[in-house]
N, CA, C and O atoms as a Tinker XYZ file with bonds, in Angstrom:
   488  protein
     1  N    171.538000   68.330000  115.745000    73     2
     2  CA   172.086000   69.367000  115.567000    64     1     3
     3  C    173.397000   68.960000  114.735000    63     2     4     5
     4  O    174.296000   68.368000  115.332000    81     3
     5  N    173.525000   69.251000  113.419000    73     3     6
     6  CA   174.930000   68.905000  112.620000    64     5     7
     7  C    175.893000   69.635000  112.997000    63     6     8     9
     8  O    175.661000   70.843000  113.066000    81     7
     9  N    177.121000   69.191000  113.319000    73     7    10
    10  CA   178.428000   69.519000  113.945000    64     9    11
    11  C    179.396000   69.607000  112.511000    63    10    12    13
    12  O    179.292000   68.837000  111.556000    81    11
    13  N    180.090000   70.432000  112.595000    73    11    14
    14  CA   181.416000   70.623000  111.710000    64    13    15
    15  C    182.579000   70.750000  112.440000    63    14    16    17
    16  O    182.553000   71.620000  113.310000    81    15
    17  N    183.297000   70.297000  112.350000    73    15    18
    18  CA   184.951000   70.638000  113.238000    64    17    19
    19  C    185.875000   71.097000  112.522000    63    18    20    21
    20  O    186.096000   70.512000  111.462000    81    19
    21  N    186.540000   72.065000  112.818000    73    19    22
    22  CA   187.076000   73.032000  112.034000    64    21    23
    23  C    188.602000   73.203000  112.003000    63    22    24    25
    24  O    188.804000   73.545000  113.168000    81    23
    25  N    189.708000   73.183000  111.451000    73    23    26
    26  CA   191.244000   73.153000  112.102000    64    25    27
    27  C    191.747000   74.078000  111.510000    63    26    28    29
    28  O    191.834000   73.824000  110.308000    81    27
    29  N    192.365000   75.652000  111.953000    73    27    30
    30  CA   192.893000   76.026000  111.497000    64    29    31
    31  C    194.308000   76.634000  112.067000    63    30    32    33
    32  O    194.221000   76.922000  113.260000    81    31
    33  N    195.341000   76.843000  111.595000    73    31    34
    34  CA   196.530000   77.088000  112.377000    64    33    35
    35  C    197.776000   77.856000  112.290000    63    34    36    37
    36  O    198.914000   77.802000  112.755000    81    35
    37  N    196.878000   78.818000  111.264000    73    35    38
    38  CA   198.216000   79.909000  111.134000    64    37    39
    39  C    196.513000   81.212000  111.042000    63    38    40    41
    40  O    195.308000   80.964000  111.075000    81    39
    41  N    197.391000   82.687000  110.909000    73    39    42
    42  CA   196.597000   83.819000  110.869000    64    41    43
    43  C    195.419000   83.617000  109.541000    63    42    44    45
    44  O    194.264000   84.043000  109.525000    81    43
    45  N    196.168000   82.793000  108.423000    73    43    46
    46  CA   195.761000   83.442000  107.110000    64    45    47
    47  C    194.455000   82.108000  106.853000    63    46    48    49
    48  O    193.565000   82.215000  106.009000    81    47
    49  N    194.620000   80.908000  107.787000    73    47    50
    50  CA   194.042000   79.981000  107.869000    64    49    51
    51  C    192.320000   80.487000  108.494000    63    50    52    53
    52  O    191.196000   80.375000  108.004000    81    51
    53  N    192.867000   81.091000  109.850000    73    51    54
    54  CA   191.597000   81.564000  110.825000    64    53    55
    55  C    190.951000   82.750000  110.064000    63    54    56    57
    56  O    190.031000   83.293000  110.675000    81    55
    57  N    191.242000   83.223000  108.915000    73    55    58
    58  CA   190.783000   84.418000  108.224000    64    57    59
    59  C    189.521000   83.870000  107.216000    63    58    60    61
    60  O    188.366000   84.287000  107.133000    81    59
    61  N    190.308000   82.608000  106.376000    73    59    62
    62  CA   189.400000   81.722000  105.417000    64    61    63
    63  C    188.566000   80.886000  106.573000    63    62    64    65
    64  O    187.351000   80.926000  106.376000    81    63
    65  N    188.914000   80.245000  107.570000    73    63    66
    66  CA   187.873000   79.943000  108.348000    64    65    67
    67  C    186.500000   80.797000  108.765000    63    66    68    69
    68  O    185.351000   80.475000  109.069000    81    67
    69  N    187.230000   82.061000  108.619000    73    67    70
    70  CA   186.185000   83.112000  109.178000    64    69    71
    71  C    184.775000   83.097000  108.238000    63    70    72    73
    72  O    183.569000   83.087000  108.486000    81    71
    73  N    185.361000   83.099000  107.387000    73    71    74
    74  CA   184.844000   83.193000  106.189000    64    73    75
    75  C    184.021000   82.460000  105.628000    63    74    76    77
    76  O    183.083000   82.873000  104.946000    81    75
    77  N    184.336000   81.057000  105.900000    73    75    78
    78  CA   183.578000   79.852000  105.522000    64    77    79
    79  C    182.641000   79.516000  106.917000    63    78    80    81
    80  O    181.714000   78.716000  106.786000    81    79
    81  N    182.805000   79.914000  107.773000    73    79    82
    82  CA   181.747000   79.813000  108.990000    64    81    83
    83  C    180.464000   80.685000  108.741000    63    82    84    85
    84  O    179.300000   80.454000  109.069000    81    83
    85  N    180.973000   81.688000  108.108000    73    83    86
    86  CA   179.969000   82.768000  107.913000    64    85    87
    87  C    178.897000   82.535000  107.085000    63    86    88    89
    88  O    177.689000   82.589000  107.314000    81    87
    89  N    179.727000   82.175000  105.743000    73    87    90
    90  CA   178.737000   81.562000  104.536000    64    89    91
    91  C    177.909000   80.395000  104.980000    63    90    92    93
    92  O    176.730000   80.500000  104.644000    81    91
    93  N    178.203000   79.351000  105.621000    73    91    94
    94  CA   177.834000   78.189000  106.264000    64    93    95
    95  C    176.748000   78.312000  107.109000    63    94    96    97
    96  O    175.780000   77.555000  107.032000    81    95
    97  N    176.839000   79.218000  107.914000    73    95    98
    98  CA   175.660000   79.994000  108.903000    64    97    99
    99  C    174.452000   80.421000  108.276000    63    98   100   101
   100  O    173.306000   80.070000  108.555000    81    99
   101  N    175.032000   81.620000  106.952000    73    99   102
   102  CA   173.609000   82.094000  106.168000    64   101   103
   103  C    172.988000   80.928000  105.765000    63   102   104   105
   104  O    171.782000   81.099000  105.948000    81   103
   105  N    173.255000   79.527000  105.184000    73   103   106
   106  CA   172.632000   78.642000  104.798000    64   105   107
   107  C    171.943000   77.738000  105.835000    63   106   108   109
   108  O    170.778000   77.446000  105.565000    81   107
   109  N    172.480000   77.226000  107.018000    73   107   110
   110  CA   172.432000   76.704000  108.295000    64   109   111
   111  C    172.745000   76.945000  109.442000    63   110   112   113
   112  O    173.596000   76.377000  110.127000    81   111
   113  N    171.888000   78.030000  109.777000    73   111   114
   114  CA   172.308000   78.717000  111.611000    64   113   115
   115  C    172.251000   77.882000  112.412000    63   114   116   117
   116  O    172.480000   78.061000  113.608000    81   115
   117  N    171.818000   76.430000  111.702000    73   115   118
   118  CA   171.612000   75.576000  113.263000    64   117   119
   119  C    172.716000   74.931000  113.276000    63   118   120   121
   120  O    172.515000   73.862000  113.852000    81   119
   121  N    174.312000   75.070000  112.772000    73   119   122
   122  CA   175.096000   74.008000  112.563000    64   121   123
   123  C    176.263000   74.631000  113.891000    63   122   124   125
   124  O    176.686000   75.752000  114.177000    81   123
   125  N    176.465000   73.297000  114.436000    73   123   126
   126  CA   177.185000   73.626000  115.413000    64   125   127
   127  C    178.896000   73.514000  114.985000    63   126   128   129
   128  O    179.458000   72.458000  114.694000    81   127
   129  N    179.547000   74.870000  115.031000    73   127   130
   130  CA   181.260000   74.506000  114.444000    64   129   131
   131  C    181.933000   74.588000  115.797000    63   130   132   133
   132  O    181.395000   75.063000  116.797000    81   131
   133  N    182.954000   74.168000  115.752000    73   131   134
   134  CA   184.111000   73.582000  116.751000    64   133   135
   135  C    185.392000   73.318000  116.471000    63   134   136   137
   136  O    185.302000   72.508000  115.549000    81   135
   137  N    186.457000   73.481000  116.673000    73   135   138
   138  CA   187.473000   73.276000  116.560000    64   137   139
   139  C    188.917000   74.040000  117.208000    63   138   140   141
   140  O    188.926000   74.730000  118.228000    81   139
   141  N    190.088000   73.733000  116.363000    73   139   142
   142  CA   191.193000   74.719000  116.867000    64   141   143
   143  C    190.772000   75.801000  115.738000    63   142   144   145
   144  O    190.531000   75.648000  114.540000    81   143
   145  N    190.774000   76.906000  116.533000    73   143   146
   146  CA   190.153000   78.242000  115.585000    64   145   147
   147  C    191.105000   79.518000  116.493000    63   146   148   149
   148  O    191.409000   79.533000  117.686000    81   147
   149  N    191.434000   80.609000  115.308000    73   147   150
   150  CA   191.860000   81.829000  115.839000    64   149   151
   151  C    190.611000   82.651000  116.621000    63   150   152   153
   152  O    189.673000   82.168000  117.254000    81   151
   153  N    190.927000   84.042000  116.358000    73   151   154
   154  CA   190.194000   84.894000  116.686000    64   153   155
   155  C    189.093000   85.093000  115.891000    63   154   156   157
   156  O    187.993000   85.373000  116.367000    81   155
   157  N    189.304000   84.968000  114.707000    73   155   158
   158  CA   188.357000   85.644000  113.662000    64   157   159
   159  C    187.609000   84.389000  113.689000    63   158   160   161
   160  O    186.452000   84.718000  113.953000    81   159
   161  N    187.664000   83.251000  113.567000    73   159   162
   162  CA   186.897000   82.079000  113.563000    64   161   163
   163  C    185.905000   82.142000  114.779000    63   162   164   165
   164  O    184.735000   81.921000  114.469000    81   163
   165  N    186.190000   82.443000  116.316000    73   163   166
   166  CA   185.848000   82.264000  117.415000    64   165   167
   167  C    184.832000   83.522000  117.168000    63   166   168   169
   168  O    183.664000   83.135000  117.210000    81   167
   169  N    184.926000   84.526000  116.992000    73   167   170
   170  CA   184.086000   85.717000  116.758000    64   169   171
   171  C    182.753000   85.108000  115.838000    63   170   172   173
   172  O    181.559000   85.335000  116.037000    81   171
   173  N    183.394000   84.238000  114.742000    73   171   174
   174  CA   182.054000   84.202000  113.692000    64   173   175
   175  C    181.658000   82.676000  114.147000    63   174   176   177
   176  O    181.161000   81.816000  113.419000    81   175
   177  N    181.962000   82.570000  115.375000    73   175   178
   178  CA   180.839000   81.701000  116.142000    64   177   179
   179  C    181.610000   80.121000  116.208000    63   178   180   181
   180  O    180.797000   79.198000  116.162000    81   179
   181  N    182.658000   79.826000  116.281000    73   179   182
   182  CA   183.227000   78.633000  116.260000    64   181   183
   183  C    183.788000   78.161000  117.703000    63   182   184   185
   184  O    184.935000   78.450000  118.045000    81   183
   185  N    183.327000   77.771000  118.138000    73   183   186
   186  CA   183.768000   76.878000  119.771000    64   185   187
   187  C    185.157000   76.548000  119.825000    63   186   188   189
   188  O    185.260000   75.332000  119.662000    81   187
   189  N    186.428000   77.169000  120.003000    73   187   190
   190  CA   187.361000   76.589000  120.574000    64   189   191
   191  C    188.083000   75.539000  121.260000    63   190   192   193
   192  O    188.380000   75.680000  122.446000    81   191
   193  N    188.414000   74.412000  120.557000    73   191   194
   194  CA   189.140000   73.302000  121.467000    64   193   195
   195  C    190.293000   74.163000  121.932000    63   194   196   197
   196  O    190.395000   74.280000  123.153000    81   195
   197  N    191.143000   74.762000  121.204000    73   195   198
   198  CA   192.437000   75.289000  121.412000    64   197   199
   199  C    192.300000   76.311000  120.260000    63   198   200   201
   200  O    191.670000   76.287000  119.203000    81   199
   201  N    193.124000   77.226000  120.849000    73   199   202
   202  CA   193.869000   78.631000  120.100000    64   201   203
   203  C    194.851000   78.152000  118.825000    63   202   204   205
   204  O    195.864000   77.452000  118.801000    81   203
   205  N    194.001000   78.931000  117.650000    73   203   206
   206  CA   195.086000   78.245000  116.473000    64   205   207
   207  C    196.736000   78.739000  116.176000    63   206   208   209
   208  O    197.555000   78.211000  115.424000    81   207
   209  N    196.849000   79.623000  116.821000    73   207   210
   210  CA   198.198000   80.312000  117.509000    64   209   211
   211  C    199.326000   79.141000  118.248000    63   210   212   213
   212  O    200.524000   79.327000  118.461000    81   211
   213  N    198.496000   77.884000  118.551000    73   211   214
   214  CA   199.319000   77.089000  119.448000    64   213   215
   215  C    200.027000   75.934000  118.131000    63   214   216   217
   216  O    200.839000   75.025000  118.303000    81   215
   217  N    199.504000   76.292000  117.114000    73   215   218
   218  CA   200.011000   75.497000  115.898000    64   217   219
   219  C    201.033000   76.059000  115.219000    63   218   220   221
   220  O    201.755000   75.373000  114.495000    81   219
   221  N    201.194000   77.277000  115.367000    73   219   222
   222  CA   201.610000   78.323000  114.417000    64   221   223
   223  C    202.961000   78.408000  114.520000    63   222   224   225
   224  O    203.407000   79.504000  114.860000    81   223
   225  N    203.924000   77.288000  114.254000    73   223   226
   226  CA   205.386000   77.576000  114.085000    64   225   227
   227  C    206.165000   77.741000  112.621000    63   226   228   229
   228  O    205.616000   77.365000  111.585000    81   227
   229  N    207.332000   78.264000  112.628000    73   227   230
   230  CA   208.002000   78.442000  111.438000    64   229   231
   231  C    209.162000   78.127000  111.554000    63   230   232   233
   232  O    209.714000   78.604000  112.546000    81   231
   233  N    209.878000   77.371000  110.789000    73   231   234
   234  CA   211.075000   77.123000  110.368000    64   233   235
   235  C    211.742000   75.615000  111.391000    63   234   236   237
   236  O    211.188000   75.316000  112.450000    81   235
   237  N    212.521000   75.104000  111.049000    73   235   238
   238  CA   213.138000   73.772000  111.080000    64   237   239
   239  C    213.351000   73.654000  112.818000    63   238   240   241
   240  O    212.908000   72.738000  113.510000    81   239
   241  N    214.295000   75.052000  113.396000    73   239   242
   242  CA   214.252000   75.215000  114.706000    64   241   243
   243  C    213.496000   75.136000  115.440000    63   242   244   245
   244  O    213.566000   74.306000  116.346000    81   243
   245  N    212.432000   76.037000  115.292000    73   243   246
   246  CA   211.191000   76.209000  116.271000    64   245   247
   247  C    210.081000   74.910000  115.966000    63   246   248   249
   248  O    209.041000   74.638000  116.566000    81   247
   249  N    210.617000   74.345000  114.995000    73   247   250
   250  CA   209.278000   73.105000  114.966000    64   249   251
   251  C    210.100000   72.200000  115.911000    63   250   252   253
   252  O    209.507000   71.897000  116.947000    81   251
   253  N    211.384000   71.695000  115.754000    73   251   254
   254  CA   212.082000   70.594000  116.528000    64   253   255
   255  C    211.856000   71.062000  118.233000    63   254   256   257
   256  O    211.788000   70.135000  119.040000    81   255
   257  N    211.754000   72.365000  118.703000    73   255   258
   258  CA   211.873000   72.767000  119.998000    64   257   259
   259  C    210.443000   72.553000  120.470000    63   258   260   261
   260  O    210.231000   72.370000  121.668000    81   259
   261  N    209.235000   72.572000  119.391000    73   259   262
   262  CA   208.036000   72.698000  119.716000    64   261   263
   263  C    207.237000   71.487000  119.568000    63   262   264   265
   264  O    206.083000   71.358000  119.977000    81   263
   265  N    208.030000   70.479000  118.865000    73   263   266
   266  CA   207.412000   68.756000  118.476000    64   265   267
   267  C    206.980000   68.287000  119.519000    63   266   268   269
   268  O    205.923000   67.745000  119.193000    81   267
   269  N    207.186000   68.108000  120.934000    73   267   270
   270  CA   206.431000   67.365000  122.069000    64   269   271
   271  C    205.286000   67.927000  122.300000    63   270   272   273
   272  O    204.281000   67.247000  122.510000    81   271
   273  N    205.274000   69.383000  122.293000    73   271   274
   274  CA   204.035000   69.907000  122.271000    64   273   275
   275  C    202.861000   69.865000  121.579000    63   274   276   277
   276  O    201.737000   69.784000  122.074000    81   275
   277  N    203.224000   69.938000  120.106000    73   275   278
   278  CA   203.019000   69.796000  118.556000    64   277   279
   279  C    202.256000   68.372000  118.720000    63   278   280   281
   280  O    201.030000   68.305000  118.803000    81   279
   281  N    203.115000   67.238000  118.759000    73   279   282
   282  CA   202.716000   65.737000  118.749000    64   281   283
   283  C    201.338000   65.540000  119.852000    63   282   284   285
   284  O    200.368000   64.795000  119.713000    81   283
   285  N    201.663000   66.521000  121.001000    73   283   286
   286  CA   200.749000   65.977000  121.957000    64   285   287
   287  C    199.485000   66.875000  121.457000    63   286   288   289
   288  O    198.493000   66.271000  121.864000    81   287
   289  N    199.233000   67.586000  121.031000    73   287   290
   290  CA   198.077000   68.522000  120.365000    64   289   291
   291  C    197.761000   67.808000  119.131000    63   290   292   293
   292  O    196.642000   68.030000  118.670000    81   291
   293  N    198.526000   66.990000  118.498000    73   291   294
   294  CA   197.800000   65.810000  117.308000    64   293   295
   295  C    196.946000   64.727000  117.933000    63   294   296   297
   296  O    195.876000   64.233000  117.580000    81   295
   297  N    197.696000   64.519000  118.908000    73   295   298
   298  CA   197.194000   63.367000  119.512000    64   297   299
   299  C    195.714000   63.570000  120.070000    63   298   300   301
   300  O    194.722000   62.960000  119.670000    81   299
   301  N    195.745000   64.395000  120.915000    73   299   302
   302  CA   194.658000   65.262000  121.611000    64   301   303
   303  C    193.531000   65.485000  120.652000    63   302   304   305
   304  O    192.395000   65.083000  120.903000    81   303
   305  N    193.791000   66.019000  119.734000    73   303   306
   306  CA   192.690000   66.471000  118.656000    64   305   307
   307  C    192.523000   64.937000  118.294000    63   306   308   309
   308  O    191.310000   64.763000  118.178000    81   307
   309  N    193.220000   63.699000  118.055000    73   307   310
   310  CA   192.809000   62.761000  117.670000    64   309   311
   311  C    191.859000   62.118000  118.404000    63   310   312   313
   312  O    190.963000   61.415000  117.935000    81   311
   313  N    192.038000   62.340000  119.473000    73   311   314
   314  CA   191.119000   61.556000  120.573000    64   313   315
   315  C    189.738000   62.056000  120.565000    63   314   316   317
   316  O    188.750000   61.414000  120.921000    81   315
   317  N    189.764000   63.443000  120.059000    73   315   318
   318  CA   188.728000   64.056000  120.481000    64   317   319
   319  C    187.586000   63.849000  119.636000    63   318   320   321
   320  O    186.406000   63.713000  119.961000    81   319
   321  N    188.248000   63.847000  118.235000    73   319   322
   322  CA   187.491000   63.498000  116.850000    64   321   323
   323  C    186.877000   62.015000  117.310000    63   322   324   325
   324  O    185.689000   61.702000  117.379000    81   323
   325  N    187.984000   61.245000  117.586000    73   323   326
   326  CA   187.218000   60.114000  117.597000    64   325   327
   327  C    186.381000   59.583000  118.881000    63   326   328   329
   328  O    185.961000   58.427000  118.934000    81   327
   329  N    186.216000   60.363000  119.722000    73   327   330
   330  CA   185.414000   60.359000  120.786000    64   329   331
   331  C    184.119000   60.871000  120.470000    63   330   332   333
   332  O    183.193000   60.281000  121.026000    81   331
   333  N    183.822000   61.813000  119.722000    73   331   334
   334  CA   182.664000   62.365000  119.524000    64   333   335
   335  C    182.842000   63.008000  118.047000    63   334   336   337
   336  O    182.952000   64.190000  117.723000    81   335
   337  N    182.833000   61.779000  117.227000    73   335   338
   338  CA   182.970000   62.429000  116.051000    64   337   339
   339  C    181.865000   63.625000  115.237000    63   338   340   341
   340  O    180.640000   63.534000  115.329000    81   339
   341  N    182.430000   64.497000  114.612000    73   339   342
   342  CA   181.886000   65.381000  114.174000    64   341   343
   343  C    181.118000   65.041000  112.560000    63   342   344   345
   344  O    181.458000   63.964000  112.071000    81   343
   345  N    180.200000   65.830000  111.800000    73   343   346
   346  CA   179.435000   65.530000  110.671000    64   345   347
   347  C    180.656000   65.225000  109.842000    63   346   348   349
   348  O    180.874000   64.100000  109.393000    81   347
   349  N    181.522000   66.365000  109.634000    73   347   350
   350  CA   182.369000   66.591000  108.839000    64   349   351
   351  C    183.717000   67.197000  109.667000    63   350   352   353
   352  O    183.577000   67.866000  110.691000    81   351
   353  N    184.908000   66.906000  109.145000    73   351   354
   354  CA   185.949000   67.640000  109.586000    64   353   355
   355  C    186.769000   68.672000  108.466000    63   354   356   357
   356  O    187.303000   68.132000  107.497000    81   355
   357  N    186.849000   70.101000  108.621000    73   355   358
   358  CA   187.210000   70.771000  107.548000    64   357   359
   359  C    189.383000   71.202000  107.919000    63   358   360   361
   360  O    189.823000   71.933000  108.807000    81   359
   361  N    189.800000   70.797000  107.376000    73   359   362
   362  CA   191.214000   71.071000  107.618000    64   361   363
   363  C    191.608000   72.129000  106.647000    63   362   364   365
   364  O    191.676000   71.961000  105.430000    81   363
   365  N    191.907000   73.428000  107.401000    73   363   366
   366  CA   192.290000   74.711000  106.439000    64   365   367
   367  C    193.819000   74.724000  106.401000    63   366   368   369
   368  O    194.437000   74.665000  107.464000    81   367
   369  N    194.376000   74.788000  105.384000    73   367   370
   370  CA   195.835000   74.624000  105.500000    64   369   371
   371  C    196.689000   73.546000  106.096000    63   370   372   373
   372  O    196.645000   72.320000  106.002000    81   371
   373  N    197.599000   74.493000  106.831000    73   371   374
   374  CA   198.215000   73.765000  107.595000    64   373   375
   375  C    198.420000   72.333000  107.820000    63   374   376   377
   376  O    198.161000   71.648000  108.809000    81   375
   377  N    199.128000   71.917000  106.285000    73   375   378
   378  CA   199.038000   70.654000  106.066000    64   377   379
   379  C    199.552000   69.303000  107.157000    63   378   380   381
   380  O    198.942000   68.267000  107.422000    81   379
   381  N    201.108000   69.859000  107.714000    73   379   382
   382  CA   201.888000   69.422000  108.580000    64   381   383
   383  C    201.163000   68.579000  109.495000    63   382   384   385
   384  O    201.330000   67.431000  109.909000    81   383
   385  N    199.993000   69.816000  109.762000    73   383   386
   386  CA   199.045000   69.116000  111.072000    64   385   387
   387  C    197.872000   68.557000  110.743000    63   386   388   389
   388  O    197.183000   67.766000  111.387000    81   387
   389  N    197.646000   69.189000  109.342000    73   387   390
   390  CA   195.869000   68.951000  109.601000    64   389   391
   391  C    195.756000   67.188000  108.460000    63   390   392   393
   392  O    194.830000   66.386000  108.339000    81   391
   393  N    196.778000   67.211000  108.012000    73   391   394
   394  CA   196.754000   65.836000  107.101000    64   393   395
   395  C    196.643000   64.502000  108.027000    63   394   396   397
   396  O    195.789000   63.620000  107.938000    81   395
   397  N    197.649000   64.582000  108.867000    73   395   398
   398  CA   197.736000   63.931000  109.844000    64   397   399
   399  C    196.634000   63.340000  110.958000    63   398   400   401
   400  O    196.476000   62.242000  111.491000    81   399
   401  N    196.010000   64.527000  111.028000    73   399   402
   402  CA   194.723000   64.678000  111.879000    64   401   403
   403  C    193.571000   63.765000  111.062000    63   402   404   405
   404  O    192.931000   62.802000  111.483000    81   403
   405  N    193.534000   64.457000  109.654000    73   403   406
   406  CA   192.439000   64.191000  108.546000    64   405   407
   407  C    192.586000   62.434000  108.253000    63   406   408   409
   408  O    191.616000   61.676000  108.225000    81   407
   409  N    193.984000   62.027000  108.056000    73   407   410
   410  CA   193.919000   60.514000  107.852000    64   409   411
   411  C    193.319000   59.668000  109.319000    63   410   412   413
   412  O    192.724000   58.590000  109.302000    81   411
   413  N    193.549000   60.218000  110.145000    73   411   414
   414  CA   192.565000   59.421000  111.350000    64   413   415
   415  C    191.182000   59.668000  111.392000    63   414   416   417
   416  O    190.501000   58.762000  111.873000    81   415
   417  N    190.470000   60.923000  110.908000    73   415   418
   418  CA   189.242000   60.804000  110.843000    64   417   419
   419  C    188.720000   59.938000  109.645000    63   418   420   421
   420  O    187.809000   59.111000  109.703000    81   419
   421  N    189.443000   60.269000  108.584000    73   419   422
   422  CA   188.469000   59.491000  107.427000    64   421   423
   423  C    188.778000   57.958000  107.710000    63   422   424   425
   424  O    187.973000   57.178000  107.201000    81   423
   425  N    189.653000   57.494000  108.328000    73   423   426
   426  CA   189.705000   55.863000  108.629000    64   425   427
   427  C    188.769000   55.486000  109.648000    63   426   428   429
   428  O    188.297000   54.350000  109.626000    81   427
   429  N    188.414000   56.390000  110.628000    73   427   430
   430  CA   187.040000   56.279000  111.567000    64   429   431
   431  C    185.706000   56.631000  110.624000    63   430   432   433
   432  O    184.566000   56.580000  111.087000    81   431
   433  N    185.957000   56.942000  109.441000    73   431   434
   434  CA   184.338000   57.621000  108.611000    64   433   435
   435  C    183.935000   58.618000  108.696000    63   434   436   437
   436  O    182.738000   58.766000  108.449000    81   435
   437  N    184.939000   60.045000  109.179000    73   435   438
   438  CA   184.324000   60.943000  109.112000    64   437   439
   439  C    185.011000   61.722000  107.767000    63   438   440   441
   440  O    186.171000   61.830000  107.368000    81   439
   441  N    183.999000   62.099000  107.388000    73   439   442
   442  CA   184.318000   62.682000  106.101000    64   441   443
   443  C    185.387000   63.841000  106.187000    63   442   444   445
   444  O    185.340000   64.284000  107.334000    81   443
   445  N    186.363000   64.533000  105.410000    73   443   446
   446  CA   187.356000   64.958000  105.706000    64   445   447
   447  C    187.506000   66.224000  104.110000    63   446   448   449
   448  O    187.779000   65.981000  102.934000    81   447
   449  N    187.211000   67.417000  104.758000    73   447   450
   450  CA   187.517000   68.332000  103.050000    64   449   451
   451  C    188.974000   69.398000  103.845000    63   450   452   453
   452  O    189.044000   70.062000  104.879000    81   451
   453  N    189.820000   69.136000  102.873000    73   451   454
   454  CA   191.354000   70.108000  103.202000    64   453   455
   455  C    190.981000   71.422000  102.317000    63   454   456   457
   456  O    190.846000   71.427000  101.093000    81   455
   457  N    190.866000   72.362000  103.054000    73   455   458
   458  CA   190.638000   73.511000  102.227000    64   457   459
   459  C    191.656000   74.730000  102.389000    63   458   460   461
   460  O    191.942000   75.349000  103.415000    81   459
   461  N    192.167000   74.914000  100.958000    73   459   462
   462  CA   193.463000   75.468000  100.986000    64   461   463
   463  C    193.748000   76.709000   99.990000    63   462   464   465
   464  O    193.760000   76.493000   98.778000    81   463
   465  N    193.938000   77.787000  100.409000    73   463   466
   466  CA   193.985000   79.069000   99.222000    64   465   467
   467  C    195.264000   78.826000   98.334000    63   466   468   469
   468  O    196.396000   78.463000   98.654000    81   467
   469  N    194.728000   79.138000   97.144000    73   467   470
   470  CA   195.763000   78.861000   96.030000    64   469   471
   471  C    197.154000   79.177000   96.732000    63   470   472   473
   472  O    197.306000   79.743000   97.814000    81   471
   473  N    198.243000   78.634000   95.787000    73   471   474
   474  CA   199.652000   78.944000   96.194000    64   473   475
   475  C    200.066000   80.047000   95.984000    63   474   476   477
   476  O    200.838000   80.571000   96.786000    81   475
   477  N    199.589000   80.792000   94.655000    73   475   478
   478  CA   199.768000   82.182000   94.363000    64   477   479
   479  C    199.816000   83.029000   95.564000    63   478   480   481
   480  O    200.543000   84.003000   95.754000    81   479
   481  N    198.844000   82.461000   96.425000    73   479   482
   482  CA   198.655000   83.656000   97.419000    64   481   483
   483  C    199.838000   84.144000   98.935000    63   482   484   485
   484  O    199.972000   85.064000   99.742000    81   483
   485  N    200.543000   82.665000   98.540000    73   483   486
   486  CA   201.440000   82.302000   99.383000    64   485   487
   487  C    202.593000   83.823000   99.368000    63   486   488
   488  O    203.599000   83.842000  100.077000    81   487
């Protein structure tokens, strides 16, 4: 069964991810989709490793306060991907988190897609 890992780190990414999952399931109902997901992605059928809101931090002070936890989540996510590689990793926006994880995945031979909404939406 093909597996896709999807990582979203905020509500907008959760919304985009849910739409992506629904579209993929139309073409490939047999897909196993898992990752860091919010409630919309989970409702669309994503098996959550963690809740997306664990990554949602804004502002320098909040990032600094949560840095140890965020680094631990990055480490755990990298280890999970390396221990049981998906067929592809899709990182949705959240570049501070996703680009670090995607680099590890690419080095391990896991194809990656970085899915971002147009900046005009921001």
